[in-house]
Structures are given as structure tokens and as C-alpha cells.
N, C-alpha and C positions, 0 to 999 in steps of 0.2 A: 069704260065706267060701268061698276057692278049693276045690275037689273035692280038690287035692294040695297036701301042704304044702312050702312051698318047701325049698328043700334049698341050704347054701352051702356054695362052694368057695374053697380057699385057694388063694394066688398060684399054687404047685406044683401044685395040678391043673389051672388053668386054663392056665399053661404046656405040661401034656402035652396038652389036649384042642387047643389052637389051633396050637401048634408053635412059635408067637414067641417073642422072645427076652423078657425083663423091659422093657427099655426101649422095644422095640416097643410091646410091651403098652400101658405108660403114653404113649408119642406116640399110637398109635391112640386112646386115651381122650380126650386132649384135643382130639384133630381131630374127634371126636364119631362115629369110624370101630368102635367097640369099647363093651361094657357097661361103664358106670361102676361101681365098686364100692361096695357098703353099709358106710356106718360103723356098725359093732358096738358098739364103746366104746373109748375113749382111743385109743390108737394099731392099734386092731384093726380091720381090714376083711376083707369076703370077697363075691364074685359071688354074684348069683343064679343055678345051674345051668341052669335054663330059658333066661336071656336067654344066656349063653354056647353053647349046643347052639343057639339060633336063630340066631345068629350065625355058627355053622359051617354051618348048614344052608343059611344064604343067601350065604356065600363057595361052598357049592359051586355053588348053582343059578344066578349069577353066573358062574362060571368054566366051566359047561356050555353056558351062552348064548352066552358070546363064544365058544368053540370052533364055535359052528355057524355064526359068522358068516361 
């Protein structure tokens, strides 16, 4: 079992972290460029906080590497 419990984020929190629009998030998911949400029940979905945070870290790292070129 994980040392830390997973935390789920709703879309509003995801948008606040990533700075993207709703449609941009779903486009990025389709392209495989953003973490997929987890189906909780019925029409309810949420994202795993650690996956969204890792996506943000990866974006920062990629941006910093591009600026060094």
C-alpha cells in the first residue's frame, strides 16, 4: 500500500493548478499529454493530485530545458 493516501482533485482544482481551459485539458487528455481522470461513480470523475502535480513539474522542466537551447 502507498505511504501516502491518494487525494482526488475536481476539475476546478485541476484548472487552477494547470492554468488551462476545460477544453484544453480534455484535448490534452485525448492526445495523451495530460493525466486521465479516474471514474469515481456514475458521472463523477476526479484527477489524482500527484499525477497533476507531476505533470506541472514535467512542464516546468521541459520549459527550462527549451530555454537553454
